N, C-alpha and C positions, 0 to 999 in steps of 0.2 A: 278307615277301613280298607281303602284301596291299597295303601302301603302294606298293611298286614296280609292282605290277599296276595299281593305280588310276592311278598317274602315267602308265604306258604307255597305258592306255585313253584317258585324257584327251588325251594327246599325239596319238595316232592319230585318235581320233574327232572331237576339237574343234579341233585346231590344224592338223594337216597334211592330213588327208583332205579337208576341205571346200575348201581352196585348190587341191589337186591336181584334185579333181573339177570345180571351176569352170574351171580351166585347160584340162582336157581338153574340157569342153563348149564353151568358147570356140574351141578348135582345131577341133572338129568343125563348129561353125557357120561358121567362116572357110572351111573346106574346102568346105562346101555352097554358101556364098555366092559364092566365087571359082571354083568348079568344079575345085578342086585335089583330087587323089586320092592323097594321101600319108598315111602313118600317122606318128604321133609316138610312137615306142617308149618314150621316156623318160617321158612323161606316163602312157602306158598301164601300164607296169610299175610306176611309182610308185604309182598308184592301186591296182593289184593288191596291191602290198606292204602298203599300209595296210589294205585290206580283209582280207587274209589274217591280219594281226596282230589285227584286230578279231575275226575268227572264232576264232583261237586263244584269245584271252581269254574269249570267250563260251563256248567248250567247257570251259575250265578253271574257269569260275565260272557254272555253269548254274543254280545254286540261289540265288535272290534272298532278300532280307530278309523280304519278305512271305510267301514260301513257307515259310520257317523258322517264322514265327509261326503260319501255318496248321497246320503239322504239330504244333507245341506245343499249339495249341488242341484239335486232335484227340486228342492224348495226354491232355490235361486232361479232355476229355469222356469218354474211355474210362475213366479213373480214377474219375470221378464216378459212372459206371455199374458200378463195381467189375469192369471188364473188363481185368484186368491183362495177360492174354495179348496182346490187341490193342494195348494201350499199349506193351508191351515190343517187339512187332513193329515198330510205327511208330518207336519210339526207336532200335531196331537199324538200321532203314533210314536214318534221319536220320544216325546216327553213321557208317554206311558211306559215305554221300554225302560227308561231310567228310573221311574217311580215305582214300578211293579216289584213286589217282593217275590222272588222266584225260589221255590223250594228245591233243595238238592234232589237228584234222581234217587229213586228207590232201587235198592239192590236186594234181590231175594235169593 
């Protein structure tokens, strides 16, 4: 799943979204320059689609690598102070973050 999610993120964030965003900006500039007051539903919805997919992935993977290392360092610090209860609480929280099924954000 992680590999598919990474591929999806790369596709939306680095391949499609920049092209669509530039296309929409060019369309807006042309409208302003030429005095045209039309909307381009295709470009607007395409950009919204890629942004929504980015937000979905961000909601599903809110915890980055550095955050995991920070939590592990905090656990190590607690154990060095012989504070097993705090270490266990942090570890439980970390495990819960990895086991929890997070729903993608709602877009209305």
